[in-house]
KEZA-592305 format. One record per residue: x, y, z of N, C-alpha, C in turn. Coordinates in steps of 0.05 Angstrom, whole numbers, padded with zeros to 5 digits, always signed. Atoms other than C-alpha are relative to their C-alpha. Layout:
<atoms>
XYZXYZXYZ...
</atoms>
This chain:
<atoms>
+00016+00021-00012-00170+00960-00321-00030+00005-00008+00028-00002+00007-00242+00945-00342-00016-00015+00022+00018+00012-00018-00299+00930-00295-00028-00001-00013+00027+00003+00011-00365+00902-00321-00019-00006+00023+00019+00001-00023-00423+00913-00273-00026-00013-00009+00025+00013+00005-00484+00868-00270-00022+00013+00017+00022-00010-00016-00553+00889-00247-00001-00015+00027-00004+00013-00026-00552+00876-00172-00020+00012+00021+00013-00009-00024-00592+00880-00108+00021+00001+00022-00022-00004-00020-00549+00906-00051-00011+00001+00028+00006-00002-00029-00550+00899+00024+00026-00004+00015-00024+00005-00016-00496+00906+00076+00007+00024+00017-00010-00020-00018-00460+00945+00129+00030+00003-00006-00028-00004+00009-00394+00976+00107+00012+00025+00013-00014-00024-00006-00342+01027+00123+00011+00012-00026-00012-00013+00023-00312+01078+00075+00025+00013+00010-00025-00011-00008-00244+01111+00074-00002+00026+00015-00002-00026-00013-00222+01171+00114+00001+00022-00021+00002-00023+00018-00226+01241+00085+00027+00007-00013-00024-00008+00015-00175+01257+00031+00006+00029+00007-00004-00028-00004-00185+01332+00041+00011+00006+00028-00010-00005-00027-00175+01329+00116+00028-00012+00004-00026+00012-00003-00115+01282+00111+00022+00019-00012-00020-00017+00013-00078+01328+00062+00004+00026+00015-00003-00025-00015-00093+01391+00101+00014-00005+00027-00014+00007-00025-00071+01357+00166+00030-00003-00005-00029+00004+00007-00005+01336+00132+00014+00027-00004-00013-00025+00005+00009+01407+00109+00003+00017+00025-00002-00014-00026-00007+01438+00177+00021-00012+00018-00020+00013-00017+00036+01386+00212+00028+00007-00011-00026-00007+00012+00093+01402+00163+00009+00028+00008-00006-00027-00007+00089+01475+00183+00003+00004+00031-00002-00001-00029+00091+01459+00258+00027-00010+00009-00025+00010-00012+00156+01453+00297-00007-00020+00021+00006+00022-00019+00151+01386+00332-00015-00022-00014+00012+00024+00012+00114+01321+00321-00030+00000+00005+00029+00002-00001+00040+01316+00305-00007-00029-00006+00011+00026+00005-00002+01253+00302-00026+00002-00016+00024+00001+00017-00053+01241+00246-00011-00028+00003+00013+00026-00006-00101+01186+00266-00019-00007-00022+00017+00011+00021-00136+01143+00214+00002+00017-00025-00003-00015+00026-00108+01180+00153-00009-00017-00023+00006+00014+00024-00130+01162+00084+00026-00008-00014-00022+00010+00016-00080+01119+00045-00011-00003-00028+00009+00001+00028-00090+01132-00029+00021+00013-00017-00020-00012+00018-00054+01158-00090+00004+00029+00006-00003-00029-00005-00068+01231-00073+00015+00005+00026-00014-00005-00025-00046+01226+00000+00028-00010-00001-00028+00009+00004+00015+01186-00020+00016+00021-00014-00014-00021+00014+00034+01242-00067+00008+00022+00020-00006-00021-00020+00030+01292-00009+00022-00009+00019-00021+00011-00017+00071+01247+00036+00028+00001-00014-00026+00002+00014+00125+01238-00017+00013+00028-00003-00012-00026+00004+00135+01312-00033+00008+00013+00027-00008-00011-00026+00135+01332+00041+00026-00013+00010-00025+00013-00008+00189+01280+00055+00023+00011-00016-00022-00010+00017+00230+01307-00003+00010+00027+00009-00009-00026-00010+00232+01376+00029+00008-00001+00030-00012+00002-00027+00254+01349+00097-00019-00006+00022+00019+00008-00021+00190+01332+00134+00002-00029+00006-00003+00028-00008+00196+01268+00173-00028-00012+00005+00026+00012-00002+00135+01223+00166+00004-00030+00005-00002+00029-00007+00132+01156+00202-00028-00011-00001+00026+00011+00005+00074+01114+00179-00004-00027+00013+00009+00024-00012+00041+01061+00221-00029-00005-00008+00028+00004+00005-00026+01028+00211-00017+00018+00017+00019-00018-00014-00079+01080+00228+00013+00024+00014-00013-00022-00013-00027+01130+00252+00025+00009-00015-00024-00012+00012+00023+01177+00219+00011+00021+00020-00014-00020-00017+00073+01216+00261+00016+00018-00019-00012-00019+00019+00095+01279+00225+00016+00021+00016-00017-00019-00013+00154+01321+00248+00008+00021-00020-00004-00021+00020+00156+01388+00213+00015+00024+00012-00012-00025-00009+00181+01459+00219+00028+00006-00011-00026-00004+00011+00248+01449+00184+00000-00011-00029+00001+00008+00028+00254+01447+00108+00028+00000-00012-00026+00001+00014+00310+01431+00060-00005+00002-00030+00001-00002+00029+00325+01442-00013-00003-00028-00012+00002+00025+00015+00305+01387-00062+00007+00006-00029-00010-00008+00027+00343+01389-00128-00016-00010-00023+00015+00011+00022+00294+01349-00169-00029+00010+00001+00028-00008+00000+00220+01358-00187-00015-00010+00024+00019+00009-00020+00169+01355-00132-00025-00009-00015+00021+00011+00017+00120+01309-00168-00025-00005+00017+00025+00001-00016+00048+01316-00142-00020-00019-00011+00019+00019+00011+00017+01261-00184-00023+00015-00013+00024-00013+00010-00055+01280-00201-00015+00014+00022+00013-00013-00023-00068+01313-00134+00002+00030-00001+00001-00029+00002-00089+01385-00145+00004+00013+00028-00003-00012-00027-00095+01398-00070+00028-00001+00009-00028+00002-00007-00024+01373-00059+00016+00022-00013-00016-00019+00015+00005+01417-00113-00006+00029+00009+00007-00028-00007-00033+01480-00095+00007+00007+00029-00008-00006-00027-00022+01475-00020+00030+00000+00003-00030+00000-00001+00052+01459-00032+00011+00026-00012-00010-00026+00010+00058+01524-00070+00003+00019+00023-00003-00016-00024+00046+01558-00003+00024-00009+00017-00022+00010-00016+00095+01513+00034+00027+00007-00013-00025-00006+00013+00149+01523-00019+00007+00029+00000-00005-00028-00002+00141+01598-00013+00017+00007+00025-00015-00004-00025+00175+01590+00055+00028-00013-00001-00025+00014+00002+00235+01549+00031+00021+00017-00015-00021-00017+00012+00300+01587+00016+00015-00015-00022-00012+00013+00023+00313+01550-00049-00020-00001-00022+00019+00001+00022+00283+01541-00117-00011-00029-00002+00013+00026+00002+00232+01485-00123-00018+00001-00025+00017+00002+00024+00195+01460-00185-00021-00021+00006+00023+00018-00005+00126+01430-00173-00012-00009-00026+00011+00011+00024+00101+01384-00227-00023-00019+00006+00023+00018-00004+00040+01339-00238-00003-00019-00023+00006+00019+00022+00012+01283-00281-00014+00014-00023+00011-00013+00024-00021+01295-00348-00025+00016+00005+00025-00015-00006-00089+01317-00321+00006+00024+00017-00007-00022-00018-00061+01360-00265+00015+00022-00015-00016-00019+00015-00014+01394-00315-00018+00018-00018+00018-00017+00016-00076+01423-00350-00018+00017+00018+00018-00014-00018-00110+01451-00288+00012+00027+00008-00011-00027-00003-00104+01526-00275+00011+00005+00028-00011-00010-00026-00060+01557-00221+00007+00030-00002-00008-00028+00004-00050+01627-00249-00011+00019+00022+00009-00018-00021-00096+01662-00198+00016-00002+00026-00016+00003-00024-00055+01632-00141+00028+00011-00005-00026-00012+00007+00010+01650-00177+00000+00030+00003+00003-00029-00001-00014+01722-00184-00001+00010+00029+00003-00008-00028-00034+01726-00111+00027-00003+00015-00026+00003-00013+00033+01698-00087+00020+00020-00009-00018-00021+00010+00071+01746-00132-00006+00027+00014+00007-00025-00014+00033+01804-00100+00010+00000+00029-00011+00003-00028+00057+01777-00032+00031+00001+00000-00029-00002+00001+00129+01782-00057+00014-00026-00005-00012+00026+00005+00140+01709-00074+00009-00002-00030-00010+00004+00027+00183+01693-00135-00011-00026-00011+00014+00024+00009+00137+01644-00171-00011+00005-00028+00009-00002+00028+00118+01630-00243-00006-00028-00011+00004+00025+00016+00089+01576-00288+00018+00001-00024-00018+00002+00023+00126+01553-00349-00015+00004-00027+00010-00006+00026+00094+01587-00408-00030-00002-00003+00029+00000+00001+00020+01576-00392-00011+00004+00028+00012-00006-00026-00028+01581-00334-00002-00024+00018+00002+00025-00014-00018+01510-00308+00028-00010+00008-00027+00011-00007+00039+01469-00277+00015-00009-00024-00017-00003-00024+00098+01461-00275+00001+00029+00011-00002-00026-00014+00107+01517-00224+00028+00002+00013-00026-00005-00012+00175+01546-00204-00003+00020+00022+00003-00018-00023+00181+01578-00136+00028+00003+00013-00024-00006-00016+00241+01612-00103-00010+00013+00025+00012-00009-00025+00218+01619-00031+00020+00013+00019-00018-00010-00021+00246+01647+00033+00000+00030+00002+00000-00029-00001+00234+01720+00016-00022+00010+00019+00022-00011-00016+00194+01766+00062-00025+00002-00017+00025-00001+00015+00121+01764+00042-00016+00024+00009+00016-00023-00006+00071+01820+00040-00024-00007+00017+00023+00003-00018+00006+01830+00078-00027+00000-00015+00025-00003+00014-00046+01839+00023+00000-00018-00025+00003+00016+00024-00070+01790-00030-00029+00000-00008+00027+00003+00009-00131+01782-00073-00002-00023-00020+00005+00024+00016-00162+01723-00109-00028+00000-00010+00028+00006+00007-00223+01705-00150-00009-00024+00018+00010+00022-00017-00266+01660-00106-00014-00022-00015+00017+00018+00015-00301+01624-00162+00015-00020-00018-00015+00019+00016-00245+01581-00192+00007-00024+00016-00007+00023-00017-00217+01538-00136+00003+00010+00029-00003-00006-00028-00225+01540-00061+00028-00006+00010-00028+00007-00008-00155+01509-00058+00019+00024-00001-00016-00024+00001-00126+01576-00078-00002+00016+00027+00004-00013-00026-00156+01608-00016+00013-00015+00022-00012+00017-00021-00134+01550+00027+00030+00002+00001-00029-00003+00000-00062+01557+00004+00009+00026+00013-00007-00025-00013-00060+01630+00024-00005+00000+00030+00006+00002-00029-00092+01614+00091+00023-00015+00014-00023+00014-00011-00035+01564+00104+00024+00019+00004-00024-00017+00000+00016+01618+00089-00004+00024+00018+00006-00025-00015-00019+01674+00128+00015+00003+00026-00014-00004-00026+00012+01661+00197+00029+00008-00002-00028-00008+00004+00081+01675+00167+00004+00028-00010-00002-00027+00010+00065+01744+00142+00012+00018+00021-00012-00018-00020+00103+01802+00175-00020+00011+00019+00021-00010-00017+00038+01829+00202-00025-00016-00006+00024+00014+00008-00035+01811+00192-00001-00003-00031+00004+00004+00029-00048+01780+00123-00030+00003-00006+00027-00003+00009-00112+01802+00089-00003-00012-00028+00006+00013+00026-00140+01759+00032-00028+00009-00008+00025-00010+00010-00194+01793-00008-00009-00016-00024+00011+00015+00022-00240+01756-00056-00013+00020-00020+00011-00018+00021-00256+01791-00122-00026-00010-00012+00025+00012+00009-00313+01744-00138-00011-00018+00022+00011+00016-00022-00361+01704-00093+00014-00027+00002-00013+00025-00006-00331+01643-00060-00018-00024-00007+00013+00025+00005-00351+01574-00085+00014-00022+00016-00012+00021-00016-00338+01508-00049+00008+00010+00027-00006-00011-00027-00341+01546+00017+00005-00022+00021-00006+00020-00020-00344+01481+00057+00029-00009+00001-00028+00008+00000-00273+01465+00035+00018+00021+00013-00014-00021-00014-00248+01532+00059-00006-00002+00030+00006+00004-00028-00285+01521+00124+00016-00023+00012-00016+00022-00009-00249+01454+00129+00029+00008+00005-00027-00011-00004-00182+01489+00121+00002+00016+00025+00000-00017-00024-00200+01539+00174-00002-00017+00025+00003+00018-00023-00222+01483+00221+00027-00014+00005-00025+00015-00004-00157+01445+00209+00022+00019+00011-00019-00020-00011-00115+01508+00221-00005+00004+00030+00006-00005-00028-00151+01518+00287+00011-00023+00017-00011+00022-00015-00130+01448+00309+00030+00003+00005-00029-00005-00003-00058+01470+00299+00007+00027+00011-00005-00025-00014-00066+01535+00338-00003+00025-00016+00002-00023+00017-00081+01582+00280-00029+00009-00002+00027-00011+00001-00142+01627+00282-00003+00018-00025+00006-00015+00024-00173+01659+00220-00025+00016+00004+00024-00016-00001-00222+01717+00218-00012-00001-00028+00012+00005+00027-00270+01701+00161-00026+00017-00003+00024-00013+00008-00323+01742+00127-00006-00008-00029+00007+00011+00026-00359+01730+00060+00021+00007-00022-00019-00008+00021-00307+01768+00018+00028+00006+00010-00027-00007-00011-00246+01773+00063+00007-00019+00022-00012+00016-00021-00201+01732+00108+00024+00015+00012-00023-00013-00013-00152+01760+00159+00014-00021+00018-00016+00018-00016-00096+01718+00189+00022+00016+00013-00022-00014-00013-00051+01749+00241+00024-00018+00002-00025+00016-00003+00021+01727+00252-00003-00018+00025+00004+00020-00021+00018+01663+00293+00020-00023-00004-00018+00023+00002+00056+01599+00306-00016-00026-00001+00012+00026+00001+00034+01530+00284+00010-00017+00024-00007+00018-00023+00033+01481+00343-00008-00029-00007+00007+00028+00006+00036+01405+00335-00023-00009+00016+00024+00010-00013-00026+01367+00353-00005-00028-00008+00010+00026+00008-00062+01301+00348-00028+00004-00013+00024-00006+00014-00117+01302+00296-00012-00027-00010+00015+00023+00009-00170+01248+00283-00013+00007-00027+00012-00005+00027-00189+01245+00209-00027-00014-00002+00027+00011+00004-00263+01236+00195-00002-00018-00024+00007+00015+00024-00293+01187+00147-00008+00019-00022+00004-00018+00022-00299+01217+00078-00028-00001-00011+00028-00001+00010-00369+01240+00059-00001-00002-00031+00000+00002+00030-00349+01246-00015+00001-00029-00008-00001+00028+00006-00330+01172-00016-00026-00014+00008+00025+00013-00010-00392+01153+00025-00023+00005-00019+00023-00007+00016-00437+01188-00025-00007-00022-00021+00005+00020+00020-00428+01132-00076-00014-00025+00011+00013+00023-00013-00448+01077-00028-00029+00007+00008+00027-00009-00008-00507+01117-00001-00018+00002-00025+00015-00002+00025-00529+01132-00073-00006-00028-00011+00004+00027+00011-00521+01058-00092-00025-00012+00012+00024+00012-00013-00575+01039-00041-00026+00011-00011+00025-00014+00007-00626+01089-00068-00015-00015-00022+00014+00016+00020-00642+01047-00131+00003-00030+00004-00008+00028+00000-00613+00980-00110-00004-00016+00025+00003+00016-00024-00627+00961-00038+00002+00015+00026-00002-00011-00027-00605+00977+00032+00029-00001+00008-00028-00001-00009-00536+00999+00056+00002+00018+00025-00006-00014-00025-00512+01021+00125+00030+00006+00000-00029-00008-00002-00446+01060+00132+00005+00009+00028-00007-00006-00027-00413+01063+00199+00019+00024+00002-00019-00021-00008-00375+01121+00232-00003+00026-00015+00004-00025+00013-00404+01176+00189-00011+00021+00020+00008-00021-00018-00412+01242+00226-00020+00018-00014+00020-00016+00014-00478+01275+00205+00003+00030+00006-00005-00028-00006-00454+01340+00238+00027+00009-00011-00027-00006+00011-00388+01339+00199+00001+00027-00013-00005-00024+00015-00358+01402+00171+00002-00005-00030-00002+00006+00028-00351+01366+00105-00027+00006-00014+00024-00009+00014-00400+01397+00056-00016-00022-00013+00014+00020+00016-00416+01333+00018-00019-00017+00017+00021+00013-00015-00458+01308+00076-00028+00008-00010+00025-00009+00011-00513+01346+00039-00013-00022-00018+00011+00023+00016-00521+01281-00002-00024-00012+00014+00023+00011-00014-00569+01258+00052-00026+00015-00006+00023-00016+00007-00616+01316+00038-00009-00005-00029+00007+00005+00028-00613+01304-00037-00013-00028-00003+00011+00027+00002-00626+01229-00029-00029+00000+00011+00027-00001-00012-00686+01243+00016-00019+00014-00019+00017-00015+00019-00714+01295-00033-00007-00017-00025+00005+00016+00024-00707+01245-00090-00018-00024+00006+00019+00021-00006-00748+01193-00053+00012-00024+00014-00013+00022-00015-00697+01147-00019-00007+00003+00030+00005-00001-00029-00707+01129+00054+00027+00003+00014-00025-00006-00014-00652+01158+00099-00005-00002+00030+00002+00003-00029-00641+01137+00171+00026+00006+00013-00025-00008-00015-00591+01168+00219-00001-00012+00028-00002+00012-00027-00571+01127+00280+00024+00012+00014-00021-00011-00017-00521+01141+00335+00027-00003-00013-00027+00005+00010-00462+01109+00300+00000-00008-00029+00001+00009+00028-00485+01097+00228-00022+00015-00014+00020-00012+00017-00526+01123+00170-00008-00021-00021+00010+00020+00019-00570+01079+00126-00018+00014-00021+00017-00008+00022-00604+01089+00059-00013-00025-00012+00015+00022+00012-00658+01044+00029-00013+00009-00026+00012-00004+00026-00688+01038-00040-00026+00016+00002+00025-00015+00002-00743+01087-00059-00006+00005-00030+00008-00008+00028-00781+01109-00122+00012+00028-00004-00015-00025+00003-00734+01164-00146-00014+00020-00019+00010-00021+00017-00757+01230-00175+00021+00022-00004-00019-00021+00006-00718+01286-00207-00003+00024+00018+00000-00024-00018-00699+01348-00166+00018+00021-00012-00020-00021+00006-00664+01415-00176+00020+00001+00022-00021-00003-00021-00598+01425-00139+00021+00019-00010-00022-00019+00006-00547+01481-00138+00025-00012+00013-00023+00016-00010-00480+01445-00132+00026+00015+00001-00025-00015+00000-00430+01502-00132+00017-00006+00025-00015+00006-00024-00410+01486-00060+00006-00030+00004-00002+00029-00003-00414+01411-00070+00007-00013-00027-00004+00006+00028-00384+01403-00140+00008-00029-00004-00008+00028+00003-00355+01333-00127-00024-00019+00000+00024+00017+00000-00426+01307-00119-00013-00002-00028+00013-00001+00026-00444+01323-00192-00002-00027-00013+00002+00026+00014-00426+01255-00222-00020-00019+00012+00018+00019-00012-00464+01214-00172-00029+00010+00000+00027-00011+00003-00524+01261-00173-00010-00003-00028+00008+00003+00028-00524+01257-00249-00010-00029-00006+00009+00027+00006-00529+01181-00250-00026-00007+00015+00026+00004-00013-00585+01182-00198-00022+00014-00016+00020-00014+00017-00621+01233-00242-00007-00016-00024+00006+00017+00023-00615+01185-00300-00019-00023+00007+00018+00022-00009-00654+01133-00259-00026+00011+00011+00023-00013-00013-00704+01183-00230-00022+00007-00021+00022-00008+00017-00772+01200-00259-00001+00030-00001+00002-00029+00003-00774+01270-00288+00026+00014-00004-00022-00018+00008-00727+01328-00296+00016+00008+00025-00019-00010-00020-00666+01342-00253+00017+00023-00013-00016-00023+00010-00632+01410-00262+00021+00007+00020-00023-00005-00018-00563+01419-00233+00014+00026-00010-00013-00026+00006-00535+01490-00231+00026+00003+00016-00025-00004-00013-00468+01517-00209+00021-00021-00006-00017+00023+00007-00431+01463-00247+00025+00007-00017-00021-00007+00019-00381+01503-00289+00027-00010+00009-00026+00008-00009-00322+01486-00245+00006-00029-00003-00004+00029+00004-00334+01412-00256+00016-00005-00026-00015+00003+00025-00302+01424-00324+00030+00002+00005-00028-00005-00006-00235+01439-00289+00011-00021+00019-00009+00021-00018-00228+01374-00250+00018-00020-00015-00017+00019+00014-00191+01310-00269-00008-00005-00029+00010-00001+00027-00235+01311-00330-00019+00023-00002+00023-00018+00003-00286+01358-00359-00025-00017+00007+00020+00018-00010-00339+01324-00317-00027+00005-00013+00025-00005+00013-00398+01358-00350+00000-00014-00027-00002+00014+00026-00375+01332-00418+00000-00030+00004-00002+00029-00004-00358+01263-00390-00028-00011+00008+00027+00009-00008-00427+01256-00357-00019+00000-00024+00018-00003+00023-00464+01281-00419+00006-00022-00021-00007+00020+00021-00426+01236-00468-00008-00028+00009+00006+00027-00009-00434+01174-00425-00029-00006+00003+00029+00004-00003-00507+01184-00408-00014-00001-00027+00012+00000+00027-00526+01200-00480+00005-00027-00014-00007+00026+00011-00490+01136-00501-00020-00021+00010+00018+00019-00012-00538+01100-00455-00030+00005-00006+00028-00006+00007-00601+01133-00483-00014+00020+00018+00011-00019-00019-00611+01186-00429+00000+00028-00012+00002-00027+00010-00635+01256-00446+00016+00019+00017-00017-00018-00015-00583+01308-00426+00002+00027-00016-00004-00026+00011-00582+01383-00438+00023+00014+00015-00024-00012-00012-00518+01422-00426+00001+00030-00006-00006-00029+00003-00503+01496-00415+00026+00005+00016-00026-00004-00014-00439+01528-00388-00001-00005+00030+00000+00003-00029-00462+01527-00316-00025-00016+00009+00025+00013-00005-00522+01480-00320+00000-00027-00014+00004+00027+00012-00537+01406-00333-00028-00009+00007+00028+00009-00004-00608+01381-00343-00002-00028-00010+00003+00029+00006-00622+01306-00342-00029-00008+00004+00027+00009-00002-00690+01277-00356+00000-00031-00001-00001+00028-00002-00699+01206-00334-00028-00012+00005-00022+00018+00009-00707+01150-00337-00001-00003-00030+00000+00006+00029-00688+01129-00407-00023-00019-00006+00022+00019+00007-00745+01094-00444+00011-00028-00001-00014+00026-00001-00695+01038-00454+00030+00006+00001-00029-00004-00002-00624+01040-00429+00014-00017-00020-00016+00015+00019-00574+01020-00482+00019-00019+00015-00016+00020-00013-00541+00956-00460+00007-00023-00019-00022-00009-00017-00488+00931-00461+00012+00026-00010-00012-00026+00007-00450+00997-00461+00027+00002+00013-00027-00004-00011-00377+01016-00451+00002+00030+00008-00002-00027-00011-00366+01077-00407+00029+00008+00002-00027-00011-00002-00304+01119-00413+00002+00017+00026-00003-00015-00025-00281+01144-00344+00015+00026-00004-00016-00024+00006-00238+01197-00378+00022+00004+00020-00022-00002-00019-00184+01181-00327-00009+00012+00027+00010-00015-00023-00229+01208-00271-00013-00020+00019+00010+00018-00021-00242+01170-00207-00030+00003+00006+00028-00005-00007-00309+01203-00194-00019-00008-00023+00016+00010+00022-00336+01187-00263-00001-00031+00001+00000+00029-00003-00315+01114-00254-00018-00010+00022+00016+00009-00022-00348+01108-00186-00029+00005-00005+00028-00007+00004-00412+01143-00206-00013-00020-00020+00012+00019+00019-00423+01098-00267+00001-00028+00010+00002+00026-00014-00408+01038-00223-00027-00002+00014+00026-00001-00013-00470+01059-00184-00022-00005-00021+00020+00003+00021-00511+01065-00248+00001-00029-00012-00002+00027+00010-00484+00998-00272-00014-00020+00017+00014+00018-00018-00510+00963-00210-00030+00002-00002+00029-00004+00002-00579+00992-00222-00011-00011-00026+00012+00009+00026-00587+00972-00296+00015-00024-00012-00015+00022+00011-00532+00921-00311+00011+00006-00028-00011-00002+00027-00491+00912-00374+00018+00024-00005-00017-00024+00002-00443+00970-00360+00029-00008+00004-00028+00004-00002-00369+00964-00373+00015+00027+00002-00014-00025-00005-00324+01019-00345+00030-00004-00006-00029+00001+00006-00255+01030-00375+00014+00022+00016-00014-00018-00018-00202+01064-00333-00010-00003+00029+00012+00004-00027-00234+01034-00271+00021+00001+00022-00021-00001-00020-00167+01033-00235+00004+00028+00012-00003-00027-00009-00172+01108-00226-00012+00005+00028+00012-00004-00027-00213+01098-00162+00022+00000+00022-00022+00000-00020-00145+01089-00127+00008+00028+00009-00006-00027-00007-00139+01164-00126-00011+00007+00028+00012-00007-00026-00186+01169-00066-00013-00024+00014+00015+00022-00012-00221+01102-00054+00010-00027-00012-00012+00023+00013-00174+01044-00071-00016-00026+00002+00015+00025-00003-00221+00990-00045-00029+00002-00011+00028-00005+00009-00283+01016-00082-00013-00024-00012+00013+00023+00014-00296+00956-00127-00004-00023+00020+00004+00021-00020-00284+00907-00070-00022+00006+00019+00022-00008-00018-00331+00947-00026-00027-00005-00013+00024+00006+00014-00385+00942-00079-00006-00030-00001+00005+00029+00000-00375+00867-00083-00010-00009+00027+00008+00009-00027-00383+00861-00007-00030+00005+00005+00029-00005-00004-00453+00891-00011-00017-00013-00021+00016+00016+00018-00474+00846-00067+00000+00008-00030-00002-00008+00028-00455+00880-00133+00015-00021-00015-00014+00019+00016-00438+00829-00185+00016+00014-00022-00018-00013+00019-00380+00846-00230+00021-00019-00010-00023+00014+00011-00325+00820-00274+00022+00021-00003-00022-00019+00002-00257+00854-00268+00021-00012-00018-00022+00006+00019-00207+00852-00325+00023+00018+00005-00023-00016-00008-00140+00876-00301+00016+00011-00023-00016-00008+00022-00112+00885-00371-00007+00029-00008
</atoms>
């Protein structure tokens, strides 16, 4: 699908989807609880649908109603075919922990992009816990797991590759024979996502002792609960960023005190010169004269694409550090950003863990065709840039369905002009 974005002035009051990260974590915790849990306002998207599908295949009962999913877990069954996780890395990695508890062999697979993303550190940690697990000839999926064996009490992981590895072991921790200790061999990145896992575990009766380089989980029992899923700050970041160069947007139901790390977008927008207003039940951003800023994004790596396109519109130099892990997402996001911005005439300097963007371009190249590289966040970010300058066509625009299926329609509702070619 191609979407051609026209230069637009925006104004409106909108909602954005619920949190993907919170929805998938709630599903996994509910699956590990004996009894029925209720997940209120879950996200419905490609990634969460993948999680629902594989959990059902191993025996979890999930009844879906509008705005409410009832999940009955605690009993698993063998599934003789592949457990296909689509392009959802969080589903596959957290399912590695769940499958470690099933007394049968399971094979976890993913789509083309997910099949290139590393899981070896998690495989190594699970092996140390006594789990029979291996990838098939490389460090990425497919992953074969023969679960049901007693697991050990000590594991170690690098903390600077994926927070999802730590989250998977935290899910497994309550089933250890005694206390499970998870030690980090390198500093933790994306700490807010681990904090989100710990918060979700607490809702299901599981307590975690956390320190900067170690987590301890004692033997405990998951208890079913009712969990309200927050609005997704990662999805909201694109609409908030859209207002900064293009107009005025108000988003309802955002929690400024959320545990989601990407709420830091408000600080970045304010530093760049946009006007940010926080009300009791909404957050608004209005157009401002944007200036470049430095930002260390190691804990907020999903914000890199949208921060990069804002930097392309801002006056001066923006330097983003802590970006190396962005190369291991649905695409190599550093490469995708650099290639697309340079195609538009923007000055970009790249280093392994750094991206420097000097804006604005003396003259943006238009019209221009942007390659999303199969990545939802690249597509959404360049949709924001398209609304600011016009003449931008994004190929692979359908990838927004991974986390924000209504993204293009939401942009239309606030005044973004576009032509959509479904072919």
